[in-house]
C-alpha angles and dihedrals in degrees: 000000000000117000124203112212115203112248091230090070109106111240094221091051095053100038092114092047092053091045088055090051090049094047090051094046093247112157114224142170138185120245137133116279123206090227134004132003111269134038135172109226088218092059110027091168091075123067132179117215108196122211121189095221146329091280089064090045091052091051093049095050096041114030096019095035098129095049092045095049091043088059092048089049091051089052090051092049093054093042098251124142116216125208113195107212112199118200102206122128139298089267091069106062101149141013089263089064092060086077090075095044112124106214107221088211092067088078091064101025120038090193093060115121117267124222092252093054093042090053090054092047092050093047090051091049091051090056098040099045101028092241134132134221113212130175139217142162114262090244091064103040096107093050091044090054092051091048095047093047090056102266126123114249121202092195111086 
């Protein structure tokens, strides 16, 4: 397996992910991807788009909605499935758990999206753009990327 990492990923932010690739003998290199952040050269029709937490996702689907959906449309047009992998915490294990999320921005902005509303938005996006929102703890992101892209990960 050879994984391409998008050049817009910040080296500091993905240090643990790259360490996991190295520890598991996964070859990888950095180069710009048309959509998303991680791609297995053996299966270029599946892309992982990593998000650091639900706050980033909320920002993407609310404030940056047009840019975010344009990227998902581009992926559909070229026949690529995008999995959005959200590094949040071990309390959020599935899209259904988003319902219970307490957006920290609600304290300063009463118009910020609630967990209940965000869950509905994400489920609509999954249907409309044939994408999938999956969740993992930051400690396991590298292994989850390997697993999703078709490799075998020994770190569970």
